[in-house]
PASEBA-1860 file (N, C-alpha, C; in nm, 3 decimals):
! residues 94
1> XXXXXXXX> 2.649/-2.428/1.420/2.560/-2.374/1.318/2.512/-2.481/1.221 ~ 2.601/-2.572/1.189/2.564/-2.676/1.093/2.455/-2.766/1.148 ~ 2.451/-2.781/1.280/2.348/-2.864/1.341/2.209/-2.805/1.323 ~ 2.197/-2.675/1.340/2.067/-2.609/1.323/2.024/-2.615/1.178 ~ 2.119/-2.589/1.088/2.087/-2.593/0.945/2.042/-2.732/0.903 ~ 2.112/-2.833/0.953/2.075/-2.972/0.920/1.937/-3.008/0.973 ~ 1.906/-2.962/1.094/1.774/-2.991/1.151/1.663/-2.922/1.072 ~ 1.688/-2.799/1.030/1.588/-2.727/0.951/1.566/-2.797/0.817
9> XXXXXXXX> 1.677/-2.834/0.751/1.665/-2.903/0.623/1.594/-3.038/0.640 ~ 1.626/-3.110/0.746/1.561/-3.238/0.772/1.411/-3.219/0.794 ~ 1.374/-3.112/0.868/1.232/-3.083/0.891/1.159/-3.061/0.758 ~ 1.217/-2.980/0.670/1.150/-2.953/0.543/1.148/-3.076/0.452 ~ 1.250/-3.159/0.460/1.248/-3.284/0.384/1.134/-3.373/0.430 ~ 1.119/-3.386/0.563/1.012/-3.469/0.618/0.875/-3.409/0.585 ~ 0.865/-3.279/0.592/0.738/-3.213/0.558/0.701/-3.238/0.412 ~ 0.799/-3.229/0.323/0.773/-3.255/0.181/0.731/-3.400/0.159
17> XXXXXXXX> 0.794/-3.492/0.231/0.756/-3.633/0.217/0.612/-3.656/0.263 ~ 0.578/-3.600/0.377/0.442/-3.617/0.430/0.339/-3.555/0.336 ~ 0.368/-3.435/0.288/0.273/-3.370/0.198/0.259/-3.447/0.066 ~ 0.370/-3.501/0.017/0.362/-3.577/-0.107/0.292/-3.710/-0.086 ~ 0.316/-3.773/0.027/0.252/-3.900/0.057/0.101/-3.883/0.071 ~ 0.061/-3.776/0.132/-0.082/-3.748/0.154/-0.127/-3.631/0.066 ~ -0.092/-3.638/-0.062/-0.116/-3.524/-0.151/-0.264/-3.494/-0.170 ~ -0.350/-3.594/-0.173/-0.493/-3.568/-0.194/-0.555/-3.506/-0.069
25> XXXXXXXX> -0.514/-3.553/0.047/-0.561/-3.492/0.171/-0.511/-3.348/0.182 ~ -0.385/-3.328/0.141/-0.327/-3.193/0.144/-0.403/-3.100/0.051 ~ -0.433/-3.147/-0.070/-0.509/-3.065/-0.165/-0.648/-3.035/-0.113 ~ -0.712/-3.135/-0.052/-0.845/-3.114/0.003/-0.841/-3.009/0.114 ~ -0.745/-3.019/0.204/-0.733/-2.921/0.312/-0.702/-2.782/0.257 ~ -0.618/-2.776/0.154/-0.585/-2.648/0.092/-0.709/-2.586/0.028 ~ -0.786/-2.664/-0.045/-0.907/-2.612/-0.108/-1.011/-2.570/-0.004 ~ -1.021/-2.646/0.106/-1.113/-2.607/0.213/-1.071/-2.475/0.276
33> XXXXXXXX> -0.942/-2.459/0.299/-0.892/-2.334/0.357/-0.916/-2.217/0.263 ~ -0.881/-2.233/0.136/-0.902/-2.125/0.039/-1.050/-2.095/0.022 ~ -1.133/-2.199/0.022/-1.278/-2.178/0.014/-1.331/-2.102/0.133 ~ -1.281/-2.132/0.253/-1.325/-2.060/0.373/-1.283/-1.914/0.367 ~ -1.165/-1.889/0.316/-1.118/-1.750/0.302/-1.205/-1.675/0.202 ~ -1.232/-1.735/0.088/-1.315/-1.669/-0.012/-1.460/-1.655/0.034 ~ -1.507/-1.748/0.117/-1.643/-1.740/0.169/-1.659/-1.617/0.259 ~ -1.557/-1.586/0.338/-1.562/-1.473/0.430/-1.512/-1.343/0.368
41> XXXXXXXX> -1.461/-1.346/0.248/-1.405/-1.227/0.185/-1.503/-1.111/0.173 ~ -1.630/-1.132/0.136/-1.723/-1.018/0.127/-1.747/-0.949/0.262 ~ -1.728/-1.019/0.372/-1.751/-0.960/0.504/-1.627/-0.889/0.556 ~ -1.518/-0.889/0.482/-1.394/-0.827/0.526/-1.408/-0.676/0.522 ~ -1.371/-0.611/0.631/-1.372/-0.466/0.636/-1.234/-0.418/0.679 ~ -1.199/-0.300/0.634/-1.071/-0.241/0.669/-1.101/-0.111/0.743 ~ -1.055/-0.103/0.866/-1.075/0.016/0.947/-0.949/0.100/0.939 ~ -0.955/0.212/0.869/-0.839/0.298/0.853/-0.836/0.410/0.957
49> XXXXXXXX> -0.930/0.407/1.049/-0.937/0.508/1.153/-0.827/0.481/1.255 ~ -0.744/0.581/1.282/-0.635/0.561/1.376/-0.685/0.549/1.520 ~ -0.804/0.597/1.548/-0.859/0.586/1.683/-0.889/0.441/1.720 ~ -0.911/0.357/1.623/-0.943/0.218/1.650/-0.824/0.141/1.707 ~ -0.705/0.198/1.695/-0.587/0.133/1.748/-0.576/0.145/1.899 ~ -0.647/0.240/1.957/-0.640/0.262/2.102/-0.763/0.204/2.170 ~ -0.746/0.157/2.292/-0.858/0.107/2.370/-0.942/0.224/2.418 ~ -1.068/0.197/2.450/-1.158/0.304/2.492/-1.115/0.368/2.624
57> XXXXXXXX> -1.048/0.292/2.710/-1.007/0.346/2.839/-0.863/0.397/2.839 ~ -0.802/0.410/2.722/-0.666/0.462/2.712/-0.666/0.611/2.748 ~ -0.576/0.655/2.835/-0.575/0.796/2.877/-0.557/0.894/2.761 ~ -0.474/0.859/2.666/-0.451/0.948/2.551/-0.578/0.962/2.467 ~ -0.652/0.853/2.452/-0.776/0.859/2.374/-0.882/0.940/2.448 ~ -0.886/0.929/2.580/-0.981/1.008/2.659/-0.951/1.157/2.645 ~ -0.823/1.192/2.652/-0.783/1.333/2.634/-0.818/1.380/2.494 ~ -0.792/1.297/2.394/-0.823/1.335/2.255/-0.973/1.353/2.235
65> XXXXXXXX> -1.053/1.264/2.292/-1.198/1.277/2.278/-1.249/1.404/2.346 ~ -1.192/1.437/2.462/-1.231/1.562/2.530/-1.193/1.682/2.445 ~ -1.074/1.679/2.386/-1.030/1.788/2.298/-1.122/1.801/2.177 ~ -1.156/1.688/2.118/-1.243/1.689/2.000/-1.383/1.738/2.034 ~ -1.433/1.700/2.153/-1.565/1.748/2.195/-1.565/1.899/2.216 ~ -1.453/1.951/2.265/-1.446/2.094/2.292/-1.428/2.175/2.164 ~ -1.345/2.129/2.073/-1.311/2.208/1.955/-1.375/2.159/1.827 ~ -1.451/2.052/1.831/-1.521/2.006/1.712/-1.453/1.890/1.643
73> XXXXXXXX> -1.523/1.836/1.547/-1.476/1.720/1.472/-1.372/1.762/1.369 ~ -1.298/1.666/1.320/-1.199/1.691/1.215/-1.251/1.652/1.077 ~ -1.380/1.661/1.061/-1.440/1.628/0.931/-1.434/1.748/0.838 ~ -1.435/1.722/0.710/-1.425/1.826/0.610/-1.561/1.844/0.542 ~ -1.595/1.968/0.514/-1.719/1.998/0.442/-1.680/2.047/0.303 ~ -1.747/1.992/0.203/-1.719/2.028/0.065/-1.841/2.097/0.007 ~ -1.819/2.214/-0.051/-1.927/2.290/-0.113/-1.900/2.292/-0.263 ~ -2.000/2.252/-0.342/-1.985/2.248/-0.487/-2.067/2.360/-0.549
81> XXXXXXXX> -2.005/2.432/-0.641/-2.070/2.542/-0.711/-2.065/2.512/-0.860 ~ -2.178/2.529/-0.925/-2.179/2.509/-1.070/-2.219/2.640/-1.137 ~ -2.143/2.678/-1.236/-2.169/2.798/-1.316/-2.082/2.789/-1.441 ~ -2.114/2.874/-1.536/-2.036/2.872/-1.661/-1.894/2.922/-1.638 ~ -1.880/3.036/-1.571/-1.748/3.096/-1.549/-1.735/3.132/-1.402 ~ -1.694/3.038/-1.322/-1.691/3.064/-1.178/-1.577/3.156/-1.137 ~ -1.477/3.174/-1.222/-1.365/3.261/-1.187/-1.376/3.398/-1.253 ~ -1.490/3.428/-1.312/-1.506/3.561/-1.371/-1.531/3.664/-1.259
89> XXXXXX> -1.502/3.789/-1.288/-1.514/3.894/-1.186/-1.660/3.914/-1.143 ~ -1.752/3.908/-1.239/-1.894/3.926/-1.206/-1.945/3.816/-1.113 ~ -1.905/3.692/-1.137/-1.951/3.582/-1.054/-1.892/3.592/-0.913 ~ -1.767/3.630/-0.904/-1.703/3.640/-0.773/-1.757/3.757/-0.691 ~ -1.801/3.862/-0.754/-1.858/3.975/-0.682/-1.995/3.942/-0.624 ~ -2.071/3.857/-0.691/-2.205/3.823/-0.645/-2.194/3.721/-0.542
END
C-alpha cells in the first residue's frame, strides 16, 4: 500500500513542479479553457425530457410511442378564468 501512496504523492509533486515552472503557460492555457467554456455557455441547453435518454430504435421507446399515439400526449392544458368572485355560488352556477 505504501508503494501506491508514494507513487501518487510523487506524481502530484512532479505535477506541482511542472505547473509552477511553467506558470505563465499554465495560466494562459487555463484562461483559454475558461474562455472557451464561457464562449459556448449561451449555446448550452439542458434536455430534461426522459425520452431523450433512449435511442430511437429502443424497443421500450417504440412501445411507449405507440401507447402515446393511441392514448394521447401527456401534456397539460391550463384554463384561466378571471372574475371578481370565482367561488361565489352565482358564478359557479353560470
